[in-house]
C-alpha positions in Angstrom: 121.4 136.6 119.8 118.7 134.1 118.6 116.6 134.9 115.6 113.1 136.1 116.7 110.0 136.1 114.7 106.7 137.8 115.4 103.7 135.6 116.5 102.0 136.4 113.2 104.9 135.1 111.2 105.2 131.9 113.3 101.5 131.1 112.8 101.8 131.9 109.1 104.8 129.5 108.7 103.3 126.9 111.1 106.1 127.2 113.7 105.1 126.8 117.3 106.4 127.6 120.8 106.0 124.5 123.0 107.3 122.8 126.1 108.0 126.0 128.0 110.2 127.4 125.2 112.0 124.2 124.4 111.3 124.7 120.7 110.7 128.5 121.1 110.6 130.5 117.9 111.3 127.4 115.8 110.2 127.4 112.3 111.7 124.0 111.6 108.8 122.2 113.2 106.1 123.4 110.8 103.3 121.8 108.9 105.7 120.2 106.5 108.8 119.3 108.5 106.9 117.6 111.3 106.3 114.8 108.8 110.1 114.4 108.4 110.5 114.3 112.2 107.7 111.8 112.6 109.0 109.6 109.8 112.5 109.6 111.4 111.0 108.6 114.7 109.1 105.8 113.0 112.3 104.5 111.5 113.9 104.6 115.0 110.9 102.5 116.3 111.3 100.0 113.5 115.0 99.5 114.4 114.3 99.2 118.1 111.3 96.9 117.8 112.6 94.9 114.8 116.3 94.6 115.6 117.4 95.7 119.0 114.6 94.4 121.2 114.4 91.0 119.6 118.1 90.6 120.3 117.4 91.2 124.1 113.9 89.7 124.1 114.5 87.7 127.4 115.2 91.0 129.1 112.0 92.5 127.7 109.5 89.7 127.9 107.3 90.6 124.9 107.1 87.6 122.6 109.2 87.9 119.4 106.2 87.6 117.1 104.5 90.6 118.8 107.7 92.6 118.6 107.9 92.0 114.8 104.2 93.0 114.4 104.8 96.1 116.4 107.8 96.9 114.2 105.7 96.6 111.1 103.3 99.3 112.1 105.9 102.1 112.2 107.0 101.1 108.7 103.6 102.1 107.4 103.7 105.3 109.5 107.2 106.1 108.1 106.1 105.6 104.5 103.0 107.8 105.1 105.0 110.5 106.9 107.6 110.7 104.1 104.9 110.8 101.4 103.1 113.6 103.3 106.4 115.4 103.7 107.0 115.4 100.0 103.5 115.6 98.4 100.8 116.6 100.9 99.1 120.0 101.1 100.7 121.2 104.3 98.1 123.9 104.7 95.5 121.2 105.3 95.8 119.8 108.8 93.9 116.6 107.9 97.2 114.9 106.8 98.8 115.6 110.2 95.6 114.5 112.1 95.8 111.1 110.3 99.3 110.4 111.7 98.3 111.8 115.1 95.4 109.3 115.2 97.7 106.5 114.1 100.3 107.4 116.7 97.6 107.5 119.4 96.1 104.2 118.2 99.6 102.6 118.3 99.9 103.6 122.0 96.6 102.0 122.8 97.6 98.8 120.9 101.0 98.7 122.6 99.7 99.2 126.1 97.0 96.7 125.5 99.6 94.1 124.4 101.7 94.9 127.5 98.6 94.1 129.5 97.8 91.0 127.6 101.4 89.7 128.1 101.8 91.1 131.6 102.9 87.8 133.1 105.7 87.5 130.6 106.8 91.2 130.7 109.9 92.2 132.7 110.4 95.5 134.4 112.7 96.6 131.5 110.0 95.7 129.0 107.3 97.6 130.9 109.7 100.5 131.2 110.5 100.5 127.5 106.9 100.4 126.3 105.8 103.0 128.9 108.5 105.4 127.8 107.7 104.7 124.1 104.1 105.5 124.8 104.9 108.7 126.7 107.2 109.9 123.9 104.5 109.1 121.3 101.7 110.9 123.3 104.0 113.9 123.6 104.5 113.8 119.9 100.8 113.6 119.3 100.3 116.7 121.5 103.1 118.5 119.7 101.6 117.6 116.3 98.2 118.8 117.6 99.7 122.3 118.3 101.2 122.4 114.8 97.9 121.2 113.3 96.1 124.0 115.2 98.6 126.7 114.0 98.4 125.4 110.4 94.6 125.4 110.6 94.6 129.0 112.0 97.0 130.1 109.3 94.9 128.7 106.5 91.6 130.3 107.6 90.6 133.5 105.8 90.7 136.5 108.0 87.5 137.3 109.8 85.5 140.2 108.6 83.5 142.3 111.1 79.8 142.3 110.4 78.7 145.3 108.6 75.8 147.2 110.1 73.2 148.7 108.0 72.5 152.4 108.9 
């Protein structure tokens, strides 16, 4: 039987229920561990964009120089995410909002480059970058849910207004 936590404890710990219960009652994906997850994803992007895709560049169509530039961006994101995992105040959602913005901006840049090099892109290249962008946008949405729960958990409890009799 899976371990269940109350809604209050999930909010307090920063865990969320998302994707129709895909990560239901998870306390792994909290205000701290999401940086570990994000950093690991950034390392995967570096390997794909800097090693794998250049090896099959004719099948992708994106110029090699662009692939290497795109691979450099997640290096910065990985360093940021791992630093935040270790040293950031995880009760302050600003750290998570920074990487959310970076991931969203990366999607815009990537899709803009796909458009700029459209005549050189192959179906496989378009498919790869479309899927990469979808995964990143899903991650941004997921991080947004975590940032909201962290933000809610860090707020002081509301006090009812006192009426003067």
